[in-house]
C-alpha positions as CSV (number, residue, x, y, z in Angstrom):
1,M,-51.2,39.3,-69.7
2,P,-47.5,40.0,-70.3
3,R,-47.3,41.2,-66.7
4,L,-48.8,38.0,-65.5
5,N,-46.3,35.9,-67.5
6,R,-43.4,37.8,-66.1
7,T,-44.7,37.1,-62.5
8,V,-45.2,33.5,-63.2
9,V,-41.7,33.1,-64.7
10,L,-40.2,34.9,-61.7
11,A,-42.0,32.7,-59.2
12,L,-40.9,29.6,-61.1
13,L,-37.3,30.8,-61.0
14,I,-37.5,31.5,-57.3
15,A,-39.0,28.0,-56.6
16,T,-36.4,26.3,-58.7
17,S,-33.6,28.1,-57.0
18,S,-35.0,27.3,-53.5
19,I,-35.3,23.6,-54.4
20,F,-31.7,23.6,-55.6
21,L,-30.4,25.3,-52.5
22,L,-32.3,22.8,-50.3
23,F,-30.8,19.9,-52.2
24,Q,-27.3,21.4,-51.7
25,L,-27.9,21.8,-48.0
26,Y,-29.2,18.2,-47.7
27,Y,-26.2,16.8,-49.6
28,Y,-23.8,18.8,-47.5
29,R,-25.3,17.5,-44.2
30,Q,-25.2,13.9,-45.6
31,Y,-21.6,14.4,-46.6
32,V,-20.6,15.9,-43.2
33,S,-22.3,13.1,-41.3
34,K,-20.4,10.5,-43.3
35,H,-16.9,12.2,-43.6
36,G,-16.9,14.8,-40.8
37,P,-16.5,18.6,-40.9
38,L,-14.3,18.6,-44.0
39,A,-13.6,21.8,-46.0
40,L,-12.0,21.9,-49.4
41,S,-9.6,24.6,-50.5
42,S,-9.8,26.2,-54.0
43,K,-7.5,23.4,-55.3
44,G,-9.6,20.7,-53.8
45,Y,-7.3,19.8,-50.9
46,L,-8.5,19.5,-47.3
47,A,-7.9,22.8,-45.4
48,G,-5.6,22.8,-42.4
49,K,-7.7,22.0,-39.3
50,E,-10.2,19.8,-41.2
51,A,-7.4,17.8,-42.7
52,Q,-6.0,17.2,-39.2
53,W,-9.5,16.0,-38.1
54,H,-9.8,13.7,-41.1
55,L,-6.3,12.2,-40.3
56,V,-7.2,11.5,-36.7
57,K,-10.5,9.9,-37.8
58,K,-8.6,7.6,-40.2
59,F,-6.1,6.7,-37.5
60,L,-8.8,5.9,-34.9
61,G,-10.5,3.8,-37.4
62,L,-7.3,1.9,-38.0
63,A,-6.8,1.6,-34.3
64,R,-10.3,0.0,-33.9
65,K,-9.7,-2.4,-36.7
66,F,-6.4,-3.7,-35.3
67,S,-7.5,-3.4,-31.6
68,L,-4.7,-0.9,-30.8
69,P,-5.1,0.2,-27.2
70,V,-4.4,3.9,-27.9
71,F,-5.2,7.0,-25.8
72,L,-4.6,10.7,-26.2
73,V,-1.3,12.0,-24.7
74,D,-0.9,15.1,-26.9
75,T,0.3,17.9,-24.5
76,V,-1.3,20.8,-26.4
77,T,-4.7,19.0,-26.7
78,L,-4.7,18.0,-23.0
79,S,-3.7,21.5,-22.0
80,L,-6.8,22.8,-23.8
81,L,-9.1,20.6,-21.8
82,T,-10.7,21.5,-18.5
83,Q,-12.6,19.2,-16.2
84,E,-15.8,20.4,-17.8
85,A,-14.4,20.1,-21.4
86,E,-13.4,16.5,-20.6
87,L,-17.1,15.6,-20.6
88,L,-17.9,17.6,-23.7
89,K,-20.2,15.8,-26.2
90,D,-20.0,17.1,-29.7
91,S,-23.4,15.8,-30.5
92,Q,-24.8,18.7,-28.5
93,L,-23.2,21.2,-30.8
94,K,-25.0,22.4,-33.9
95,E,-22.1,23.4,-36.1
96,P,-19.2,21.1,-37.3
97,H,-16.0,22.1,-35.6
98,C,-12.5,20.8,-34.6
99,T,-11.5,22.5,-31.3
100,F,-9.3,20.1,-29.4
101,L,-7.8,17.6,-31.9
102,C,-6.8,20.2,-34.4
103,T,-4.1,22.5,-33.1
104,H,-1.6,24.9,-34.5
105,R,0.9,22.0,-34.9
106,H,1.1,19.6,-37.8
107,F,1.1,16.5,-35.5
108,I,-0.9,15.0,-32.7
109,T,0.3,12.3,-30.2
110,F,-1.2,9.1,-28.9
111,G,0.1,6.6,-26.4
112,L,-0.2,2.8,-27.1
113,L,-0.2,0.2,-24.3
114,G,2.5,-2.1,-25.6
115,N,1.9,-4.9,-23.1
116,V,-1.6,-5.5,-24.4
117,W,-0.9,-4.8,-28.0
118,K,-0.5,-7.8,-30.4
119,Y,1.7,-6.7,-33.3
120,D,0.1,-7.3,-36.7
121,A,2.2,-6.9,-39.8
122,A,-1.0,-6.2,-41.8
123,L,-1.2,-2.8,-40.1
124,Q,1.3,-1.4,-42.7
125,D,-0.8,-2.5,-45.7
126,A,-4.1,-1.2,-44.1
127,A,-2.5,2.2,-43.5
128,E,-1.5,2.4,-47.1
129,E,-5.0,1.5,-48.3
130,R,-6.2,4.5,-46.4
131,G,-3.6,6.8,-48.1
132,L,-1.4,6.8,-45.0
133,E,2.4,6.3,-44.7
134,L,3.6,4.4,-41.6
135,L,7.1,4.5,-40.2
136,E,8.0,2.1,-37.4
137,L,11.0,2.8,-35.2
138,R,12.4,0.0,-33.1
139,G,14.9,-0.3,-30.2
140,K,16.2,-2.6,-27.5
141,D,13.9,-3.9,-24.9
142,P,15.4,-2.9,-21.6
143,R,13.2,-5.4,-19.7
144,L,15.2,-8.2,-21.2
145,V,18.6,-6.6,-20.8
146,G,20.6,-7.5,-17.7
147,M,24.0,-8.5,-16.5
148,D,23.7,-11.9,-18.1
149,D,22.4,-10.7,-21.4
150,L,23.5,-7.3,-22.7
151,T,22.0,-7.7,-26.2
152,G,18.3,-7.8,-25.7
153,S,15.7,-8.0,-28.4
154,E,14.2,-5.2,-30.4
155,I,10.6,-4.0,-29.9
156,P,8.5,-1.2,-31.6
157,L,9.1,2.1,-29.7
158,H,7.4,4.7,-31.9
159,L,5.0,4.6,-34.8
160,L,4.7,7.6,-37.2
161,I,1.6,7.8,-39.4
162,R,1.7,10.5,-42.1
163,S,-0.9,12.0,-44.4
164,D,-0.6,14.4,-47.3
165,G,3.2,14.5,-46.8
166,H,3.1,16.8,-43.7
167,L,0.3,15.9,-41.2
168,L,1.3,13.3,-38.6
169,V,0.1,11.1,-35.9
170,H,2.9,10.1,-33.5
171,V,2.2,6.9,-31.5
172,V,4.4,6.4,-28.5
173,V,4.5,2.8,-27.4
174,L,4.4,2.5,-23.6
175,Y,5.5,-0.7,-21.9
176,E,4.8,-1.8,-18.3
177,R,8.0,-2.3,-16.3
178,S,8.6,-4.4,-13.2
179,G,8.3,-1.4,-11.0
180,N,4.6,-1.1,-12.0
181,Y,5.0,1.9,-14.2
182,L,4.9,2.7,-17.9
183,W,8.0,3.3,-19.9
184,H,8.7,4.5,-23.4
185,G,12.0,4.4,-25.3
186,P,13.9,7.2,-27.0
187,L,13.3,8.0,-30.6
188,R,16.5,7.3,-32.5
189,L,16.9,7.6,-36.3
190,T,18.8,4.7,-37.8
191,P,20.7,4.9,-41.1
192,G,18.3,4.9,-44.0
193,I,15.5,6.7,-42.2
194,D,14.1,9.8,-44.0
195,H,15.0,12.7,-41.6
196,N,12.2,14.7,-43.3
197,F,9.5,12.2,-42.6
198,A,8.4,14.1,-39.5
199,P,9.4,17.2,-37.5
200,F,11.4,15.0,-35.1
201,R,12.9,17.8,-33.1
202,K,9.5,19.2,-32.3
203,L,7.8,16.0,-31.1
204,D,6.8,16.0,-27.4
205,F,8.0,12.4,-26.8
206,G,11.2,10.6,-27.8
207,R,14.1,13.0,-27.1
208,Y,14.7,10.9,-24.0
209,A,13.2,7.7,-22.6
210,G,10.3,8.5,-20.2
211,A,8.5,7.0,-17.2
212,Y,4.9,7.5,-16.1
213,D,2.4,6.2,-13.6
214,R,-0.1,3.9,-15.3
215,P,-3.1,6.3,-15.8
216,E,-6.7,5.5,-15.4
217,L,-8.3,6.0,-18.8
218,I,-11.7,7.3,-19.7
219,L,-13.6,7.3,-23.0
220,T,-15.0,10.6,-24.0
221,T,-16.0,12.4,-27.2
222,L,-13.8,15.2,-28.6
223,D,-14.7,17.0,-31.9
224,G,-17.2,14.2,-32.7
225,L,-14.7,11.4,-32.3
226,D,-14.6,8.8,-29.5
227,V,-11.2,9.1,-27.8
228,R,-9.6,7.6,-24.7
229,L,-7.5,9.9,-22.5
230,P,-6.1,9.9,-18.9
231,K,-8.8,10.7,-16.4
232,N,-6.4,12.9,-14.5
233,F,-4.8,14.6,-17.5
234,S,-3.5,17.4,-15.3
235,H,-1.4,14.9,-13.4
236,F,-0.2,13.3,-16.7
237,L,0.9,16.7,-18.0
238,T,2.8,17.4,-14.8
239,E,4.5,14.0,-15.1
240,H,5.5,14.7,-18.7
241,S,7.5,17.7,-17.7
242,S,9.7,15.6,-15.5
243,S,9.4,12.2,-17.1
244,R,13.0,11.7,-18.4
245,F,14.3,8.1,-17.6
246,L,17.9,6.9,-17.3
247,E,18.5,3.2,-17.9
248,C,20.9,1.4,-15.6
249,R,24.4,1.1,-17.3
250,Y,24.5,-2.7,-17.5
251,R,27.4,-2.8,-19.9
252,E,29.6,-0.7,-17.6
253,A,28.4,-2.6,-14.5
254,A,29.4,-5.9,-16.2
255,A,32.8,-4.5,-16.8
256,F,33.0,-3.4,-13.2
257,Y,32.2,-6.9,-11.9
258,Q,34.9,-8.3,-14.2
259,L,37.4,-6.3,-12.3
260,Y,35.8,-6.5,-8.9
261,P,33.7,-9.7,-8.5
262,D,30.5,-9.4,-6.6
263,D,30.3,-10.6,-3.0
264,P,28.3,-13.8,-3.0
265,S,28.4,-14.3,0.8
266,P,25.2,-14.9,2.8
267,E,25.8,-11.7,4.7
268,A,26.0,-9.6,1.5
269,M,22.8,-11.2,0.2
270,D,21.0,-10.7,3.5
271,F,22.0,-7.0,3.6
272,R,20.8,-6.4,0.0
273,M,17.4,-8.0,0.8
274,K,17.0,-5.9,3.8
275,A,18.1,-2.7,2.0
276,K,15.7,-3.5,-0.8
277,S,12.8,-3.9,1.6
278,L,13.8,-0.7,3.4
279,L,14.0,1.2,0.1
280,H,10.5,0.0,-1.0
281,L,9.1,1.0,2.4
282,A,10.7,4.5,2.3
283,A,9.5,5.0,-1.3
284,R,5.9,4.1,-0.3
285,V,5.9,6.5,2.7
286,L,7.4,9.4,0.7
287,T,5.2,8.8,-2.3
288,E,2.1,8.9,-0.1
289,L,3.3,12.2,1.3
290,Q,4.0,13.4,-2.2
291,V,7.6,14.2,-1.3
292,P,10.0,13.8,-4.2
293,F,13.3,12.1,-3.3
294,W,16.3,10.6,-5.1
295,L,19.1,8.1,-4.5
296,S,22.0,9.8,-2.8
297,S,25.5,9.1,-1.6
298,G,26.4,5.4,-1.6
299,T,23.0,4.2,-2.8
300,C,23.3,6.4,-5.9
301,L,26.9,5.2,-6.4
302,G,25.8,1.6,-6.3
303,W,23.1,2.2,-9.0
304,F,25.4,4.2,-11.2
305,R,28.5,1.9,-10.9
306,Q,27.1,-1.6,-10.5
307,C,23.3,-1.5,-11.0
308,N,22.9,-2.8,-7.5
309,I,23.1,-1.9,-3.8
310,I,26.7,-1.9,-2.5
311,P,26.8,-4.8,0.0
312,Y,29.3,-3.1,2.4
313,S,27.5,0.3,2.5
314,K,25.4,-0.7,5.5
315,D,22.7,1.9,5.0
316,V,20.3,3.4,2.4
317,D,20.8,7.1,1.4
318,L,18.1,9.4,0.0
319,G,18.1,13.1,-0.9
320,I,15.2,15.5,-0.5
321,W,15.0,19.2,-1.4
322,I,14.5,21.2,1.9
323,K,11.6,23.0,0.2
324,D,9.8,19.7,0.1
325,Y,10.2,19.0,3.8
326,R,7.0,18.2,5.7
327,H,6.5,18.5,9.5
328,D,4.6,15.2,9.5
329,L,7.4,13.3,7.8
330,T,8.9,11.8,11.0
331,Q,5.6,10.6,12.2
332,A,4.8,9.0,8.9
333,F,8.0,7.0,9.0
334,Q,7.4,6.0,12.6
335,R,3.8,4.8,11.7
336,A,5.5,2.7,9.0
337,G,7.6,1.0,11.7
338,L,10.8,3.0,11.2
339,P,11.7,4.8,14.5
340,L,13.8,8.0,14.4
341,K,17.4,7.2,15.2
342,H,18.8,10.7,15.1
343,K,17.9,14.2,14.0
344,F,20.7,16.7,13.2
345,G,20.4,20.3,12.2
346,K,17.3,22.4,11.7
347,I,15.1,23.2,8.7
348,E,17.0,26.4,8.0
349,D,20.4,24.7,8.2
350,S,21.9,21.2,7.7
351,L,18.8,19.1,8.4
352,E,19.5,15.4,8.4
353,L,17.2,12.5,9.6
354,S,18.1,8.9,10.2
355,F,15.5,6.1,10.8
356,Q,16.3,2.6,12.0
357,G,15.1,-0.3,9.8
358,L,15.7,-4.0,10.3
359,D,19.5,-3.9,10.8
360,V,19.8,-1.3,8.1
361,K,19.7,2.5,8.7
362,L,17.9,4.9,6.4
363,D,19.6,8.3,6.1
364,I,17.7,11.2,4.6
365,F,19.8,14.3,3.6
366,F,18.1,17.6,2.9
367,F,19.6,19.7,0.1
368,Y,19.8,23.5,0.0
369,E,20.1,25.6,-3.1
370,D,22.7,28.3,-3.1
371,G,23.4,30.1,-6.3
372,D,25.3,27.8,-8.7
373,I,25.6,25.0,-6.2
374,V,23.5,22.8,-3.9
375,W,24.6,21.3,-0.6
376,N,23.6,19.1,2.2
377,G,24.9,19.2,5.8
378,G,26.5,16.9,8.3
379,T,26.9,17.1,12.0
380,Q,29.3,15.4,14.4
381,A,27.3,14.6,17.5
382,K,30.1,14.6,20.0
383,S,31.8,17.9,19.0
384,G,28.9,19.8,17.4
385,K,31.0,20.4,14.3
386,K,29.2,21.1,11.1
387,F,30.1,20.0,7.6
388,K,28.9,20.9,4.2
389,Y,28.9,18.7,1.1
390,V,28.8,20.7,-2.1
391,F,27.5,19.6,-5.5
392,P,26.9,21.2,-8.9
393,R,23.3,21.9,-9.6
394,F,21.4,19.0,-11.0
395,S,17.9,18.0,-12.2
396,L,16.1,14.7,-11.4
397,C,15.4,11.7,-13.7
398,W,13.7,8.4,-13.2
399,T,15.4,5.1,-13.1
400,E,14.8,1.6,-11.8
401,L,16.6,-0.2,-9.0
402,V,15.5,-3.4,-7.1
403,D,12.2,-3.5,-9.0
404,L,11.3,0.1,-8.0
405,R,11.0,3.3,-10.0
406,L,13.2,5.9,-8.3
407,R,14.7,9.3,-9.0
408,V,18.4,9.9,-9.5
409,P,20.3,13.1,-10.5
410,C,20.2,13.3,-14.3
411,E,23.8,14.6,-14.2
412,T,24.8,11.4,-12.3
413,L,28.4,11.4,-13.3
414,D,28.9,15.0,-12.0
415,Y,27.1,14.1,-8.8
416,V,29.1,11.0,-8.2
417,V,32.5,12.6,-9.0
418,A,31.7,15.5,-6.7
419,N,31.0,13.1,-3.8
420,Y,33.6,10.4,-4.5
421,G,36.2,11.9,-6.8
422,P,37.6,10.8,-10.1
423,E,38.4,7.3,-8.8
424,W,34.7,6.6,-8.0
425,N,34.8,3.4,-10.0
426,V,37.3,1.8,-7.6
427,P,35.7,0.2,-4.5
428,V,36.7,1.8,-1.2
429,K,35.6,-0.1,1.9
430,T,37.1,2.3,4.5
431,W,35.3,5.6,4.3
432,D,35.2,8.6,6.8
433,W,32.2,10.8,6.1
434,K,34.0,13.8,7.7
435,S,37.2,13.7,5.5
436,S,36.9,11.2,2.7
437,P,34.5,13.0,0.4
438,P,36.3,15.4,-1.9
439,N,33.3,17.8,-1.7
440,V,33.2,18.1,2.1
441,Q,33.9,21.5,3.8
442,E,34.0,22.4,7.5
443,N,31.0,24.7,8.2
444,G,31.5,25.9,11.7
445,V,30.2,24.6,15.0
446,W,26.7,24.5,16.4
447,P,26.4,27.0,19.3
448,I,26.1,25.4,22.8
449,R,22.7,26.9,23.4
450,E,21.3,25.2,20.3
451,R,22.7,21.8,20.6
452,D,19.8,20.2,22.5
453,D,17.6,21.2,19.5
454,V,20.0,20.4,16.6
455,I,21.6,17.3,17.9
456,Q,19.0,14.7,18.9
457,V,20.1,11.0,19.3
458,Y,17.6,8.3,20.2
C-alpha cells in the first residue's frame, strides 16, 4: 500500500508538471504572436536583435497610422538579400527569428517619399506614446531656390527615431526633382541639437546630398514584418555608392550676373534652347547605352560659374572615361538624328568624337587615366598635331542643369581652374583651344601613315 501511494503521488506530480509546462508553452506562443520574437535579458530589458526587431515593428506601425510612404534603404539589410530572399515569407518558418532587419549596427535606414507625404505634427506625440524619441532635422528646399530667390523655405530632410537611448531608425526624406529623380538633403546639426542623439558619423545617408533614380517598390515580408523595398535593390546599392549630389551655386551665380549681366538677345536664347535639347538627347542616348558621362569644358564652366549654359560657347561638351567607350556609340547617336561630324584619334590615344545637332555641335572628349593625373586629347586636322589637356584626378557627382540630372567632377573648382586658370570667373569670348587653356601640352604629331584613320572629317 505504501508503494502504491508513492506511485500515485509521483504520477500526480508528473501530470501537474506537464500541465504547467504546456501552459507556459501556450502563453509563450500567444505572447510571440502578439509582440514578436522578443527575448528578455536577466534584467528584464529586450536583448539586442530582438530589441531592434521590436523598434522596427513600432516604427512600421507608426508609419501605417500616419500613412508615411516609407521603404527600406538600409545598405546592410539590402546587401543581405538575394533575389530568392526577396520573396521570403516568414510565415513558412517555424522558429521566431530576425535575420534581415536586425544587424550588427544599432540603426536601420528607411526612405520616405517626401512628395506624397503630408506632414502631421501629431507624429511627434504618437512617437512619444510608443516610448520613442523623434528628432526632425530640416534644411533649405533647393527646388524653390533660384536666381530670383536665394532664401528658399525649409523642409524636413531627416527623421531620427530612437528607442532605449541607443537603437535608432533613420528616415531619409527623398523629394522628386524636376529632372525626374529623387533627391535627399545633407544631414547638418544646428546649434542646440544633441550630438549624442545618434551615431551621426556612421549613418549611411546624410554626409552629402544624394540623387537616385525613382525605384519601383515591392511589398514583401522580412522577419515577419511587411516591408516595402526597391525591386532592383542591387541597382539601388550601386547607385548609393556614387550618389553624391552637388547643388548649383546660385548665390555665386547671382554675384557673377551682377558683374556681367546675362545676354538677353534672341540669338542667345535660341542657342540655349537648342543646347538644352541637344543635352537632353545626348543624355538619353548615353543613358540607354549605360555609358556614364559628365559636363566638361565650357559646359561644365557654365554650370559652375553661372548655373546655365554659356550663350557664346556655341557647343555642348561632355567627358567620358575611355574605359566606358562602346563601339556602337557612334551608331546610337546617328540613329538619334546626330550625324558624326568628325572623329579624331583612336581608342588607345586621344579619341574625340563630334556630332552635329541643330546648329549646335556636341563634342565628346574621352579621358585617360595616367598615374596621378587624367587627360584628354586634341587633334589639329590640317597639321596632324596632337595636344593633351591635363587634369588632377577627380570623382563624379550628380547635379542638375536645364531640368536634367547630370554628372560633374566633384572637385569642380580644381577641374575648372586646370582648364581655365585662376581667372575662370571672368568671361573670355575669344578662346583658342590649342593655346588658351593653361593645361594644354603639345603631344607630338600623328604619323602620316595613320592620318586617314585618326583624322576623319565628314
